[in-house]
All heavy atoms as TSV, in Angstrom:
chain	resi	resn	atom	element	x	y	z
A	1	MET	N	N	59.461	3.089	33.522
A	1	MET	CA	C	59.503	4.054	34.598
A	1	MET	C	C	59.953	3.370	35.886
A	1	MET	O	O	59.505	2.277	36.208
A	1	MET	CB	C	58.116	4.655	34.785
A	1	MET	CG	C	58.069	5.723	35.839
A	1	MET	SD	S	56.600	6.729	35.653
A	1	MET	CE	C	55.855	6.463	37.215
A	2	ALA	N	N	60.847	4.014	36.604
A	2	ALA	CA	C	61.402	3.432	37.827
A	2	ALA	C	C	60.375	3.434	38.958
A	2	ALA	O	O	59.560	4.339	39.079
A	2	ALA	CB	C	62.640	4.206	38.254
A	3	MET	N	N	60.425	2.385	39.751
A	3	MET	CA	C	59.565	2.242	40.923
A	3	MET	C	C	60.410	2.543	42.162
A	3	MET	O	O	61.548	2.092	42.254
A	3	MET	CB	C	59.065	0.797	41.043
A	3	MET	CG	C	58.296	0.277	39.860
A	3	MET	SD	S	56.633	0.911	39.753
A	3	MET	CE	C	55.970	0.484	41.333
A	4	ASN	N	N	59.844	3.291	43.101
A	4	ASN	CA	C	60.515	3.573	44.365
A	4	ASN	C	C	59.684	2.980	45.491
A	4	ASN	O	O	58.520	3.325	45.650
A	4	ASN	CB	C	60.674	5.083	44.572
A	4	ASN	CG	C	61.569	5.694	43.529
A	4	ASN	OD1	O	62.705	5.280	43.372
A	4	ASN	ND2	N	61.062	6.659	42.799
A	5	THR	N	N	60.303	2.082	46.251
A	5	THR	CA	C	59.612	1.426	47.350
A	5	THR	C	C	60.465	1.549	48.600
A	5	THR	O	O	61.688	1.431	48.539
A	5	THR	CB	C	59.377	-0.066	47.034
A	5	THR	OG1	O	58.756	-0.171	45.746
A	5	THR	CG2	C	58.481	-0.719	48.064
A	6	ARG	N	N	59.801	1.785	49.723
A	6	ARG	CA	C	60.503	1.885	51.004
A	6	ARG	C	C	60.126	0.682	51.865
A	6	ARG	O	O	58.960	0.307	51.966
A	6	ARG	CB	C	60.113	3.168	51.719
A	6	ARG	CG	C	60.622	4.434	51.041
A	6	ARG	CD	C	60.102	5.653	51.723
A	6	ARG	NE	N	60.917	6.751	52.103
A	6	ARG	CZ	C	62.162	7.026	51.815
A	6	ARG	NH1	N	62.865	6.194	51.128
A	6	ARG	NH2	N	62.762	8.116	52.213
A	7	TYR	N	N	61.144	0.132	52.487
A	7	TYR	CA	C	60.976	-1.013	53.375
A	7	TYR	C	C	61.510	-0.638	54.743
A	7	TYR	O	O	62.444	0.164	54.839
A	7	TYR	CB	C	61.761	-2.226	52.843
A	7	TYR	CG	C	61.343	-2.645	51.461
A	7	TYR	CD1	C	61.988	-2.135	50.344
A	7	TYR	CD2	C	60.305	-3.547	51.266
A	7	TYR	CE1	C	61.600	-2.510	49.064
A	7	TYR	CE2	C	59.919	-3.925	49.988
A	7	TYR	CZ	C	60.571	-3.405	48.897
A	7	TYR	OH	O	60.187	-3.773	47.628
A	8	THR	N	N	60.943	-1.188	55.785
A	8	THR	CA	C	61.526	-1.035	57.114
A	8	THR	C	C	62.130	-2.374	57.514
A	8	THR	O	O	61.558	-3.439	57.270
A	8	THR	CB	C	60.497	-0.565	58.160
A	8	THR	OG1	O	59.357	-1.406	58.122
A	8	THR	CG2	C	60.075	0.869	57.920
A	9	VAL	N	N	63.322	-2.271	58.111
A	9	VAL	CA	C	64.084	-3.460	58.473
A	9	VAL	C	C	64.559	-3.300	59.917
A	9	VAL	O	O	65.076	-2.243	60.295
A	9	VAL	CB	C	65.306	-3.625	57.525
A	9	VAL	CG1	C	66.175	-4.796	57.956
A	9	VAL	CG2	C	64.831	-3.818	56.086
A	10	SER	N	N	64.396	-4.335	60.707
A	10	SER	CA	C	64.863	-4.289	62.097
A	10	SER	C	C	66.108	-5.146	62.266
A	10	SER	O	O	66.352	-6.070	61.490
A	10	SER	CB	C	63.765	-4.757	63.054
A	10	SER	OG	O	63.495	-6.125	62.855
A	11	GLY	N	N	66.886	-4.793	63.290
A	11	GLY	CA	C	68.063	-5.576	63.643
A	11	GLY	C	C	69.374	-5.031	63.124
A	11	GLY	O	O	70.430	-5.576	63.430
A	12	MET	N	N	69.339	-3.950	62.361
A	12	MET	CA	C	70.572	-3.386	61.812
A	12	MET	C	C	71.209	-2.447	62.838
A	12	MET	O	O	70.514	-1.698	63.511
A	12	MET	CB	C	70.272	-2.640	60.503
A	12	MET	CG	C	69.705	-3.543	59.431
A	12	MET	SD	S	69.116	-2.637	57.985
A	12	MET	CE	C	70.629	-1.955	57.370
A	13	HIS	N	N	72.570	-2.492	62.951
A	13	HIS	CA	C	73.261	-1.697	63.960
A	13	HIS	C	C	74.434	-0.886	63.437
A	13	HIS	O	O	74.882	0.026	64.130
A	13	HIS	CB	C	73.782	-2.608	65.087
A	13	HIS	CG	C	72.701	-3.344	65.799
A	13	HIS	ND1	N	71.916	-2.760	66.762
A	13	HIS	CD2	C	72.251	-4.608	65.675
A	13	HIS	CE1	C	71.038	-3.637	67.208
A	13	HIS	NE2	N	71.220	-4.771	66.563
A	14	CYS	N	N	74.983	-1.230	62.254
A	14	CYS	CA	C	76.235	-0.605	61.839
A	14	CYS	C	C	76.382	-0.608	60.315
A	14	CYS	O	O	75.508	-1.078	59.590
A	14	CYS	CB	C	77.408	-1.361	62.454
A	14	CYS	SG	S	77.531	-3.079	61.870
A	15	GLY	N	N	77.509	-0.099	59.859
A	15	GLY	CA	C	77.790	-0.050	58.433
A	15	GLY	C	C	77.856	-1.424	57.791
A	15	GLY	O	O	77.482	-1.595	56.627
A	16	HIS	N	N	78.318	-2.427	58.529
A	16	HIS	CA	C	78.356	-3.786	57.993
A	16	HIS	C	C	76.940	-4.282	57.717
A	16	HIS	O	O	76.680	-4.936	56.704
A	16	HIS	CB	C	79.058	-4.734	58.970
A	16	HIS	CG	C	79.069	-6.154	58.484
A	16	HIS	ND1	N	78.057	-7.030	58.780
A	16	HIS	CD2	C	79.935	-6.818	57.693
A	16	HIS	CE1	C	78.311	-8.194	58.193
A	16	HIS	NE2	N	79.447	-8.089	57.535
A	17	CYS	N	N	76.016	-3.953	58.612
A	17	CYS	CA	C	74.612	-4.325	58.425
A	17	CYS	C	C	74.072	-3.693	57.142
A	17	CYS	O	O	73.404	-4.347	56.342
A	17	CYS	CB	C	73.766	-3.850	59.605
A	17	CYS	SG	S	74.247	-4.474	61.228
A	18	VAL	N	N	74.361	-2.409	56.964
A	18	VAL	CA	C	73.920	-1.681	55.771
A	18	VAL	C	C	74.481	-2.348	54.519
A	18	VAL	O	O	73.757	-2.578	53.546
A	18	VAL	CB	C	74.360	-0.197	55.840
A	18	VAL	CG1	C	74.122	0.504	54.516
A	18	VAL	CG2	C	73.632	0.512	56.966
A	19	ALA	N	N	75.764	-2.686	54.552
A	19	ALA	CA	C	76.405	-3.307	53.389
A	19	ALA	C	C	75.783	-4.664	53.075
A	19	ALA	O	O	75.560	-4.997	51.900
A	19	ALA	CB	C	77.902	-3.453	53.636
A	20	ALA	N	N	75.494	-5.451	54.106
A	20	ALA	CA	C	74.920	-6.785	53.905
A	20	ALA	C	C	73.541	-6.699	53.264
A	20	ALA	O	O	73.240	-7.414	52.305
A	20	ALA	CB	C	74.860	-7.541	55.230
A	21	VAL	N	N	72.684	-5.818	53.786
A	21	VAL	CA	C	71.330	-5.671	53.246
A	21	VAL	C	C	71.392	-5.108	51.824
A	21	VAL	O	O	70.702	-5.587	50.927
A	21	VAL	CB	C	70.465	-4.780	54.169
A	21	VAL	CG1	C	69.160	-4.384	53.494
A	21	VAL	CG2	C	70.184	-5.520	55.474
A	22	THR	N	N	72.242	-4.099	51.619
A	22	THR	CA	C	72.382	-3.501	50.290
A	22	THR	C	C	72.829	-4.547	49.270
A	22	THR	O	O	72.267	-4.634	48.174
A	22	THR	CB	C	73.392	-2.336	50.330
A	22	THR	OG1	O	72.909	-1.337	51.230
A	22	THR	CG2	C	73.584	-1.721	48.954
A	23	GLU	N	N	73.795	-5.367	49.638
A	23	GLU	CA	C	74.307	-6.393	48.721
A	23	GLU	C	C	73.227	-7.409	48.351
A	23	GLU	O	O	73.051	-7.731	47.173
A	23	GLU	CB	C	75.498	-7.116	49.351
A	23	GLU	CG	C	76.065	-8.201	48.460
A	23	GLU	CD	C	77.245	-8.924	49.081
A	23	GLU	OE1	O	77.811	-8.431	50.066
A	23	GLU	OE2	O	77.593	-9.996	48.570
A	24	GLU	N	N	72.503	-7.897	49.333
A	24	GLU	CA	C	71.480	-8.915	49.068
A	24	GLU	C	C	70.336	-8.372	48.214
A	24	GLU	O	O	69.909	-9.016	47.261
A	24	GLU	CB	C	70.939	-9.501	50.369
A	24	GLU	CG	C	71.940	-10.347	51.134
A	24	GLU	CD	C	72.387	-11.588	50.387
A	24	GLU	OE1	O	71.616	-12.136	49.561
A	24	GLU	OE2	O	73.530	-12.017	50.623
A	25	ILE	N	N	69.840	-7.174	48.538
A	25	ILE	CA	C	68.736	-6.615	47.762
A	25	ILE	C	C	69.199	-6.235	46.361
A	25	ILE	O	O	68.451	-6.413	45.392
A	25	ILE	CB	C	68.104	-5.409	48.498
A	25	ILE	CG1	C	67.418	-5.893	49.787
A	25	ILE	CG2	C	67.103	-4.685	47.598
A	25	ILE	CD1	C	66.849	-4.790	50.650
A	26	SER	N	N	70.425	-5.755	46.236
A	26	SER	CA	C	70.959	-5.363	44.917
A	26	SER	C	C	71.019	-6.527	43.941
A	26	SER	O	O	71.001	-6.327	42.728
A	26	SER	CB	C	72.350	-4.746	45.064
A	26	SER	OG	O	72.273	-3.517	45.745
A	27	GLN	N	N	71.088	-7.740	44.460
A	27	GLN	CA	C	71.161	-8.926	43.609
A	27	GLN	C	C	69.811	-9.321	43.016
A	27	GLN	O	O	69.756	-10.151	42.106
A	27	GLN	CB	C	71.747	-10.100	44.391
A	27	GLN	CG	C	73.199	-9.900	44.747
A	27	GLN	CD	C	73.762	-11.043	45.563
A	27	GLN	OE1	O	73.275	-12.164	45.519
A	27	GLN	NE2	N	74.803	-10.761	46.329
A	28	LEU	N	N	68.723	-8.727	43.505
A	28	LEU	CA	C	67.404	-9.049	42.963
A	28	LEU	C	C	67.259	-8.471	41.566
A	28	LEU	O	O	67.710	-7.354	41.285
A	28	LEU	CB	C	66.299	-8.495	43.866
A	28	LEU	CG	C	66.240	-9.064	45.282
A	28	LEU	CD1	C	65.174	-8.334	46.091
A	28	LEU	CD2	C	65.970	-10.563	45.253
A	29	SER	N	N	66.622	-9.211	40.691
A	29	SER	CA	C	66.420	-8.795	39.314
A	29	SER	C	C	65.625	-7.494	39.241
A	29	SER	O	O	64.568	-7.376	39.861
A	29	SER	CB	C	65.691	-9.900	38.550
A	29	SER	OG	O	65.465	-9.508	37.224
A	30	GLY	N	N	66.149	-6.523	38.502
A	30	GLY	CA	C	65.456	-5.263	38.283
A	30	GLY	C	C	65.828	-4.151	39.236
A	30	GLY	O	O	65.425	-3.001	39.042
A	31	VAL	N	N	66.602	-4.462	40.275
A	31	VAL	CA	C	66.983	-3.429	41.249
A	31	VAL	C	C	68.048	-2.529	40.640
A	31	VAL	O	O	69.054	-2.994	40.112
A	31	VAL	CB	C	67.488	-4.057	42.565
A	31	VAL	CG1	C	68.085	-2.993	43.482
A	31	VAL	CG2	C	66.356	-4.783	43.267
A	32	GLU	N	N	67.803	-1.219	40.704
A	32	GLU	CA	C	68.747	-0.236	40.174
A	32	GLU	C	C	69.548	0.443	41.282
A	32	GLU	O	O	70.706	0.775	41.092
A	32	GLU	CB	C	68.002	0.833	39.371
A	32	GLU	CG	C	67.343	0.286	38.120
A	32	GLU	CD	C	66.610	1.359	37.342
A	32	GLU	OE1	O	66.118	2.338	37.941
A	32	GLU	OE2	O	66.527	1.205	36.115
A	33	GLN	N	N	68.927	0.662	42.434
A	33	GLN	CA	C	69.602	1.378	43.517
A	33	GLN	C	C	69.001	0.991	44.854
A	33	GLN	O	O	67.795	0.772	44.959
A	33	GLN	CB	C	69.462	2.884	43.318
A	33	GLN	CG	C	70.181	3.711	44.360
A	33	GLN	CD	C	70.042	5.216	44.102
A	33	GLN	OE1	O	69.226	5.637	43.301
A	33	GLN	NE2	N	70.838	5.997	44.782
A	34	VAL	N	N	69.866	0.920	45.875
A	34	VAL	CA	C	69.436	0.650	47.242
A	34	VAL	C	C	70.077	1.707	48.135
A	34	VAL	O	O	71.284	1.927	48.063
A	34	VAL	CB	C	69.875	-0.755	47.714
A	34	VAL	CG1	C	69.459	-0.996	49.163
A	34	VAL	CG2	C	69.322	-1.837	46.800
A	35	GLN	N	N	69.270	2.357	48.964
A	35	GLN	CA	C	69.784	3.361	49.889
A	35	GLN	C	C	69.215	3.070	51.262
A	35	GLN	O	O	67.999	2.916	51.418
A	35	GLN	CB	C	69.381	4.760	49.439
A	35	GLN	CG	C	69.955	5.849	50.318
A	35	GLN	CD	C	69.646	7.229	49.784
A	35	GLN	OE1	O	69.162	7.389	48.668
A	35	GLN	NE2	N	69.917	8.238	50.580
A	36	VAL	N	N	70.098	3.000	52.265
A	36	VAL	CA	C	69.684	2.649	53.621
A	36	VAL	C	C	69.852	3.844	54.548
A	36	VAL	O	O	70.911	4.477	54.572
A	36	VAL	CB	C	70.505	1.456	54.156
A	36	VAL	CG1	C	70.108	1.125	55.590
A	36	VAL	CG2	C	70.344	0.244	53.261
A	37	ASP	N	N	68.806	4.146	55.308
A	37	ASP	CA	C	68.847	5.152	56.364
A	37	ASP	C	C	68.899	4.371	57.675
A	37	ASP	O	O	67.877	3.908	58.176
A	37	ASP	CB	C	67.616	6.051	56.295
A	37	ASP	CG	C	67.614	7.127	57.372
A	37	ASP	OD1	O	68.683	7.389	57.969
A	37	ASP	OD2	O	66.541	7.699	57.621
A	38	LEU	N	N	70.113	4.198	58.202
A	38	LEU	CA	C	70.331	3.351	59.376
A	38	LEU	C	C	69.821	4.022	60.651
A	38	LEU	O	O	70.145	5.173	60.941
A	38	LEU	CB	C	71.826	3.052	59.519
A	38	LEU	CG	C	72.240	2.227	60.740
A	38	LEU	CD1	C	71.655	0.824	60.661
A	38	LEU	CD2	C	73.753	2.178	60.839
A	39	VAL	N	N	69.025	3.269	61.395
A	39	VAL	CA	C	68.608	3.650	62.747
A	39	VAL	C	C	69.088	2.507	63.634
A	39	VAL	O	O	68.420	1.476	63.742
A	39	VAL	CB	C	67.078	3.842	62.849
A	39	VAL	CG1	C	66.681	4.166	64.284
A	39	VAL	CG2	C	66.602	4.913	61.892
A	40	ALA	N	N	70.284	2.668	64.193
A	40	ALA	CA	C	70.912	1.586	64.951
A	40	ALA	C	C	70.005	1.075	66.057
A	40	ALA	O	O	69.545	1.838	66.898
A	40	ALA	CB	C	72.234	2.065	65.530
A	41	GLY	N	N	69.708	-0.208	66.006
A	41	GLY	CA	C	68.875	-0.846	67.015
A	41	GLY	C	C	67.389	-0.588	66.858
A	41	GLY	O	O	66.596	-1.064	67.656
A	42	GLY	N	N	67.008	0.156	65.824
A	42	GLY	CA	C	65.595	0.459	65.613
A	42	GLY	C	C	65.129	-0.007	64.253
A	42	GLY	O	O	65.625	-0.993	63.715
A	43	GLU	N	N	64.187	0.716	63.696
A	43	GLU	CA	C	63.634	0.392	62.386
A	43	GLU	C	C	64.343	1.236	61.326
A	43	GLU	O	O	64.104	2.443	61.238
A	43	GLU	CB	C	62.134	0.687	62.352
A	43	GLU	CG	C	61.324	-0.162	63.301
A	43	GLU	CD	C	61.145	-1.581	62.814
A	43	GLU	OE1	O	60.933	-1.781	61.606
A	43	GLU	OE2	O	61.205	-2.503	63.649
A	44	SER	N	N	65.218	0.620	60.556
A	44	SER	CA	C	65.930	1.317	59.490
A	44	SER	C	C	65.069	1.340	58.240
A	44	SER	O	O	64.278	0.426	57.996
A	44	SER	CB	C	67.254	0.607	59.186
A	44	SER	OG	O	68.097	0.623	60.328
A	45	THR	N	N	65.220	2.393	57.431
A	45	THR	CA	C	64.482	2.511	56.181
A	45	THR	C	C	65.401	2.146	55.025
A	45	THR	O	O	66.519	2.643	54.932
A	45	THR	CB	C	63.959	3.950	55.984
A	45	THR	OG1	O	63.109	4.271	57.081
A	45	THR	CG2	C	63.181	4.078	54.692
A	46	VAL	N	N	64.901	1.278	54.165
A	46	VAL	CA	C	65.643	0.861	52.974
A	46	VAL	C	C	64.830	1.297	51.764
A	46	VAL	O	O	63.724	0.802	51.537
A	46	VAL	CB	C	65.869	-0.668	52.962
A	46	VAL	CG1	C	66.652	-1.075	51.721
A	46	VAL	CG2	C	66.576	-1.128	54.236
A	47	ALA	N	N	65.367	2.251	51.006
A	47	ALA	CA	C	64.705	2.749	49.805
A	47	ALA	C	C	65.273	2.017	48.598
A	47	ALA	O	O	66.489	1.996	48.394
A	47	ALA	CB	C	64.920	4.250	49.669
A	48	VAL	N	N	64.394	1.412	47.812
A	48	VAL	CA	C	64.820	0.614	46.662
A	48	VAL	C	C	64.198	1.189	45.393
A	48	VAL	O	O	62.987	1.388	45.327
A	48	VAL	CB	C	64.413	-0.867	46.817
A	48	VAL	CG1	C	64.837	-1.678	45.596
A	48	VAL	CG2	C	65.002	-1.455	48.092
A	49	THR	N	N	65.049	1.437	44.411
A	49	THR	CA	C	64.591	1.855	43.092
A	49	THR	C	C	64.746	0.657	42.168
A	49	THR	O	O	65.823	0.050	42.104
A	49	THR	CB	C	65.427	3.046	42.559
A	49	THR	OG1	O	65.340	4.120	43.502
A	49	THR	CG2	C	64.916	3.517	41.211
A	50	SER	N	N	63.663	0.308	41.469
A	50	SER	CA	C	63.686	-0.861	40.590
A	50	SER	C	C	62.931	-0.545	39.303
A	50	SER	O	O	62.159	0.411	39.241
A	50	SER	CB	C	63.060	-2.072	41.282
A	50	SER	OG	O	61.733	-1.785	41.681
A	51	VAL	N	N	63.158	-1.361	38.284
A	51	VAL	CA	C	62.514	-1.142	36.988
A	51	VAL	C	C	61.064	-1.606	36.992
A	51	VAL	O	O	60.285	-1.215	36.126
A	51	VAL	CB	C	63.289	-1.828	35.839
A	51	VAL	CG1	C	64.681	-1.230	35.705
A	51	VAL	CG2	C	63.385	-3.324	36.049
A	52	ALA	N	N	60.691	-2.428	37.948
A	52	ALA	CA	C	59.331	-2.951	38.075
A	52	ALA	C	C	59.098	-3.279	39.546
A	52	ALA	O	O	60.050	-3.372	40.319
A	52	ALA	CB	C	59.163	-4.206	37.215
A	53	PRO	N	N	57.848	-3.449	39.944
A	53	PRO	CA	C	57.582	-3.818	41.339
A	53	PRO	C	C	58.305	-5.120	41.698
A	53	PRO	O	O	58.366	-6.052	40.888
A	53	PRO	CB	C	56.068	-4.015	41.374
A	53	PRO	CG	C	55.541	-3.233	40.223
A	53	PRO	CD	C	56.604	-3.308	39.165
A	54	LEU	N	N	58.851	-5.154	42.900
A	54	LEU	CA	C	59.534	-6.352	43.377
A	54	LEU	C	C	58.572	-7.178	44.227
A	54	LEU	O	O	57.834	-6.611	45.041
A	54	LEU	CB	C	60.744	-5.968	44.230
A	54	LEU	CG	C	61.828	-5.169	43.544
A	54	LEU	CD1	C	62.862	-4.690	44.571
A	54	LEU	CD2	C	62.497	-5.991	42.458
A	55	PRO	N	N	58.590	-8.497	44.054
A	55	PRO	CA	C	57.756	-9.330	44.925
A	55	PRO	C	C	58.215	-9.180	46.375
A	55	PRO	O	O	59.406	-9.295	46.669
A	55	PRO	CB	C	58.007	-10.753	44.421
A	55	PRO	CG	C	58.604	-10.601	43.062
A	55	PRO	CD	C	59.319	-9.285	43.071
A	56	GLU	N	N	57.280	-8.900	47.266
A	56	GLU	CA	C	57.645	-8.714	48.679
A	56	GLU	C	C	58.366	-9.937	49.230
A	56	GLU	O	O	59.305	-9.810	50.020
A	56	GLU	CB	C	56.398	-8.428	49.511
A	56	GLU	CG	C	56.714	-8.135	50.958
A	56	GLU	CD	C	55.501	-7.788	51.799
A	56	GLU	OE1	O	54.491	-7.325	51.248
A	56	GLU	OE2	O	55.586	-7.980	53.028
A	57	GLU	N	N	57.959	-11.129	48.790
A	57	GLU	CA	C	58.603	-12.357	49.279
A	57	GLU	C	C	60.090	-12.379	48.923
A	57	GLU	O	O	60.914	-12.866	49.687
A	57	GLU	CB	C	57.948	-13.607	48.685
A	57	GLU	CG	C	56.439	-13.643	48.728
A	57	GLU	CD	C	55.785	-12.839	47.604
A	57	GLU	OE1	O	56.101	-13.030	46.422
A	57	GLU	OE2	O	54.953	-11.986	47.931
A	58	ALA	N	N	60.432	-11.872	47.736
A	58	ALA	CA	C	61.828	-11.862	47.292
A	58	ALA	C	C	62.654	-10.892	48.139
A	58	ALA	O	O	63.787	-11.193	48.526
A	58	ALA	CB	C	61.918	-11.492	45.816
A	59	VAL	N	N	62.082	-9.730	48.418
A	59	VAL	CA	C	62.783	-8.749	49.251
A	59	VAL	C	C	62.925	-9.286	50.667
A	59	VAL	O	O	63.990	-9.189	51.286
A	59	VAL	CB	C	62.056	-7.391	49.240
A	59	VAL	CG1	C	62.755	-6.398	50.163
A	59	VAL	CG2	C	61.979	-6.836	47.822
A	60	ARG	N	N	61.861	-9.889	51.183
A	60	ARG	CA	C	61.900	-10.476	52.530
A	60	ARG	C	C	62.993	-11.547	52.619
A	60	ARG	O	O	63.756	-11.597	53.578
A	60	ARG	CB	C	60.540	-11.076	52.887
A	60	ARG	CG	C	60.435	-11.575	54.320
A	60	ARG	CD	C	59.023	-12.041	54.651
A	60	ARG	NE	N	58.016	-11.027	54.440
A	60	ARG	CZ	C	57.751	-10.032	55.284
A	60	ARG	NH1	N	58.442	-9.931	56.403
A	60	ARG	NH2	N	56.811	-9.157	55.017
A	61	ALA	N	N	63.095	-12.387	51.597
A	61	ALA	CA	C	64.112	-13.444	51.581
A	61	ALA	C	C	65.520	-12.849	51.520
A	61	ALA	O	O	66.441	-13.350	52.173
A	61	ALA	CB	C	63.877	-14.382	50.393
A	62	ALA	N	N	65.701	-11.775	50.750
A	62	ALA	CA	C	67.010	-11.127	50.644
A	62	ALA	C	C	67.421	-10.517	51.987
A	62	ALA	O	O	68.571	-10.668	52.430
A	62	ALA	CB	C	66.987	-10.055	49.561
A	63	VAL	N	N	66.483	-9.853	52.648
A	63	VAL	CA	C	66.768	-9.253	53.960
A	63	VAL	C	C	67.059	-10.354	54.975
A	63	VAL	O	O	67.995	-10.248	55.782
A	63	VAL	CB	C	65.588	-8.361	54.408
A	63	VAL	CG1	C	65.747	-7.923	55.858
A	63	VAL	CG2	C	65.467	-7.145	53.492
A	64	ASP	N	N	66.301	-11.438	54.932
A	64	ASP	CA	C	66.516	-12.571	55.819
A	64	ASP	C	C	67.896	-13.189	55.587
A	64	ASP	O	O	68.604	-13.527	56.530
A	64	ASP	CB	C	65.411	-13.614	55.610
A	64	ASP	CG	C	65.522	-14.762	56.586
A	64	ASP	OD1	O	65.418	-14.503	57.808
A	64	ASP	OD2	O	65.717	-15.909	56.142
A	65	GLU	N	N	68.287	-13.313	54.331
A	65	GLU	CA	C	69.600	-13.872	53.980
A	65	GLU	C	C	70.721	-13.017	54.564
A	65	GLU	O	O	71.768	-13.534	54.964
A	65	GLU	CB	C	69.746	-13.960	52.457
A	65	GLU	CG	C	71.054	-14.534	51.981
A	65	GLU	CD	C	71.264	-16.000	52.327
A	65	GLU	OE1	O	70.270	-16.746	52.505
A	65	GLU	OE2	O	72.438	-16.415	52.430
A	66	ALA	N	N	70.496	-11.710	54.626
A	66	ALA	CA	C	71.489	-10.802	55.204
A	66	ALA	C	C	71.511	-10.891	56.735
A	66	ALA	O	O	72.437	-10.398	57.370
A	66	ALA	CB	C	71.201	-9.367	54.767
A	67	GLY	N	N	70.471	-11.502	57.315
A	67	GLY	CA	C	70.440	-11.693	58.755
A	67	GLY	C	C	69.534	-10.736	59.508
A	67	GLY	O	O	69.647	-10.597	60.730
A	68	TYR	N	N	68.595	-10.110	58.806
A	68	TYR	CA	C	67.734	-9.100	59.422
A	68	TYR	C	C	66.263	-9.406	59.122
A	68	TYR	O	O	65.966	-10.365	58.433
A	68	TYR	CB	C	68.139	-7.707	58.948
A	68	TYR	CG	C	69.617	-7.508	59.175
A	68	TYR	CD1	C	70.524	-7.680	58.142
A	68	TYR	CD2	C	70.115	-7.262	60.449
A	68	TYR	CE1	C	71.882	-7.589	58.357
A	68	TYR	CE2	C	71.484	-7.166	60.680
A	68	TYR	CZ	C	72.355	-7.330	59.635
A	68	TYR	OH	O	73.706	-7.257	59.856
A	69	THR	N	N	65.358	-8.574	59.624
A	69	THR	CA	C	63.932	-8.840	59.483
A	69	THR	C	C	63.225	-7.693	58.791
A	69	THR	O	O	63.312	-6.545	59.235
A	69	THR	CB	C	63.291	-9.043	60.878
A	69	THR	OG1	O	63.999	-10.088	61.552
A	69	THR	CG2	C	61.825	-9.403	60.756
A	70	LEU	N	N	62.529	-8.011	57.695
A	70	LEU	CA	C	61.696	-7.034	57.004
A	70	LEU	C	C	60.421	-6.863	57.823
A	70	LEU	O	O	59.728	-7.834	58.110
A	70	LEU	CB	C	61.354	-7.533	55.593
A	70	LEU	CG	C	60.478	-6.617	54.754
A	70	LEU	CD1	C	61.226	-5.347	54.392
A	70	LEU	CD2	C	60.033	-7.331	53.490
A	71	THR	N	N	60.138	-5.618	58.232
A	71	THR	CA	C	58.991	-5.393	59.096
A	71	THR	C	C	57.887	-4.562	58.445
A	71	THR	O	O	56.798	-4.457	59.011
A	71	THR	CB	C	59.411	-4.726	60.414
A	71	THR	OG1	O	60.082	-3.489	60.118
A	71	THR	CG2	C	60.335	-5.624	61.210
A	72	GLY	N	N	58.159	-3.972	57.275
A	72	GLY	CA	C	57.133	-3.172	56.638
A	72	GLY	C	C	57.492	-2.771	55.231
A	72	GLY	O	O	58.667	-2.774	54.850
A	73	VAL	N	N	56.451	-2.442	54.452
A	73	VAL	CA	C	56.621	-2.033	53.063
A	73	VAL	C	C	55.689	-0.854	52.784
A	73	VAL	O	O	54.528	-0.874	53.207
A	73	VAL	CB	C	56.249	-3.181	52.092
A	73	VAL	CG1	C	56.441	-2.747	50.651
A	73	VAL	CG2	C	57.025	-4.437	52.379
A	74	SER	N	N	56.205	0.148	52.086
A	74	SER	CA	C	55.354	1.240	51.630
A	74	SER	C	C	55.803	1.674	50.243
A	74	SER	O	O	56.989	1.755	49.967
A	74	SER	CB	C	55.366	2.423	52.603
A	74	SER	OG	O	56.657	2.971	52.696
A	75	GLY	N	N	54.828	1.878	49.376
A	75	GLY	CA	C	55.124	2.242	47.999
A	75	GLY	C	C	55.414	3.676	47.907
A	75	GLY	O	O	55.890	4.326	47.143
C-alpha cells in the first residue's frame, strides 16, 4: 500500500527550485511520485508517495542536496 507524506520546505522560489527538489527526492528508494505546491519565498509543500515510509533523515538530506531546507513533516 502506498504511503503519502507531506513535507514543508523553505527557500524555494521558482520552477527550477521545484525541479531540483523533485529530482533529489525522486532518487530515494521507494519513491513513486513527488508533487510540489510552490509558495515562492515561503513554506512550499512537497507531497511524496512511496511504497514504504521514508526515513526523515534521507528526505532531509535530499532536500539539502537540492539547496533547500526541510522544515516539517506530516503523515
